[in-house]
Every structure is written in structure tokens, then in C-alpha cells.
C-alpha positions, -999 to +999 in steps of 0.1 A: -516-156-064-478-150-060-461-174-036-436-162-010-403-175-018-368-169-002-355-171-040-356-135-042-347-125-007-316-099-003-294-107+024-276-078+041-239-081+041-231-048+056-248-016+070-231+019+070-250+045+091-248+077+073-272+103+095-292+100+125-316+130+131-346+139+153-369+120+132-352+099+107-319+081+100-304+070+069-282+040+061-267+023+032-269-014+032-248-037+011-270-065-001-263-102-017-285-104-045-302-136-055-279-142-084-250-138-062-239-103-070-242-073-047-260-041-047-264-012-025-297+000-007-302+034+007-328+029+037-343+057+055-356+046+090-386+062+106-403+054+140-438+053+122-469+076+122-507+077+130-531+097+111-568+105+117-599+108+094-620+130+118-655+136+108-677+164+123-711+175+112-705+158+077-672+177+073-635+164+074-613+180+098-580+191+080-548+209+090-530+232+064-493+239+071-463+247+051-442+218+039-407+226+035-395+197+013-422+205-014-419+243-008-458+246-007-487+248+018-502+214+021-537+203+034-538+171+052-554+151+078-540+154+114-511+133+117-477+128+136-449+104+141-451+078+170-431+083+200-406+055+211-429+025+222-460+044+217-492+026+207-504+040+173-540+044+184-526+065+214-506+086+190-535+092+167-556+104+196-528+127+208-522+142+173-558+149+168-560+168+199-527+185+196-534+198+160-570+205+161-581+206+196-607+179+193-609+146+212-622+115+199-646+093+219-639+065+197-612+056+175-615+028+148-585+014+128-590+019+092-557+009+075-519+006+080-496+010+052-460+016+042-454+050+029-423+046+005-413+010+007-389+013-020-364+032+004-382+037+038-396+016+067-424+042+077-455+025+085-485+048+089-516+038+108-549+055+098-579+060+120-614+069+118-622+094+148-658+094+160-678+111+188-656+143+188-656+167+215-638+202+216-608+202+239-578+223+235-551+222+208-517+223+216-493+220+184-455+215+185-434+246+192-425+244+154-458+236+140-480+266+126-513+251+115-546+264+102-575+239+112-605+238+092-636+214+087-640+209+048-668+192+029-663+162+007-666+182-025-642+205-011-617+178-005-622+165-040-615+198-056-584+203-033-571+168-047-576+181-082-558+212-074-529+192-057-534+213-025-543+178-009-513+155-027-502+134+001-510+097+002-526+095+037-551+122+033-560+110-006-566+075+012-587+092+039-610+110+014-614+077-006-624+060+027-648+090+035-663+085+001-670+047+007-685+056+041-707+082+024-717+057-002-723+026+021-728+038+056-697+015+066-660+019+065 
């Protein structure tokens, strides 16, 4: 097992803010390297996000939407960014209902992970939604979503076709596979 050591820690010497937007900010840090030299690090700051593996009648709820950065439609699990100071579990419940119309009677944490630690600090919290009941969807004004419940086999096929190609949804499908095999998650 690797030991934590400060010998490889990079110390920030200077931070230059580059951009601050509605969702992210970008900064360039000058860091002192362990051997004494310096380097620059481009860092995207993000408030974090919550995502939901929602299963109903043996199927997974998904949303399909156009993703401009990739210039294609993408199938994903319901998810969204955290509001300032928002609890990730509350954000997961909010996003599930806003995007799909379903409410979770129970939410269980599955995992939390950094989406792109080489350049971003976004941490995503993944939850399992149980005891679903229909509420009313209310997507954001600029969100245009198609909601569907898909089978495990469809999810696997969509991964092969790269219609599902984001890490959170692929991780959710693998968690679902473990749940199907073991009854536990």
C-alpha cells in the first residue's frame, strides 16, 4: 500500500482567476513542485453534483438530452449540480423529481467520486432511489428531456453503442448489475 507523503505535494504559489460562469470557474495556479521547480495547473472549480440510480418495476429511469459539448444526444441517469450549501441527498431527491416526475421514498448513498481529478474538483454523489411514487416533473427552463425506463439489457446495449457514455451512468449500470446478481448494493 502506498503511504501518504508530503514529499510529492504541490504548493500553490499564485492563483490567476480566468473565468467565472453560472456553473464553473476556471483558474490557473502556479505551483512549486517537489524538486523546487514550478509548473502551471489549469483548474476547473465546480460546486459538485448528485445523481440517482432509480429503479422501478425492474427498469432504470433515464433521461435523454442533447449535450452540446459532445454535439450528440446522451442517455444518462437523472443528475444535477448542487446549489450553494445544499446537501447532496436533498439535491438527488430534487433532481429526480424535477427531471423524471418521480419521488423517492428512500434514498441510499452508493458512492461519491471525483469526475475528472486531473483538472476539476467536481465531486459527484450517487444514490439509489427506492419506493418511487409519481409526482410532477419540472425541468429547468433550458432542459429538454425525454424520460424513459429501460431494461438492464437495453442499458448494456446503450453502453456498447456509446449512447450511454458518461461515467456516472456507466457506474450506475454496474451497480445495478451487482444488485441484480446479489440482491445487495
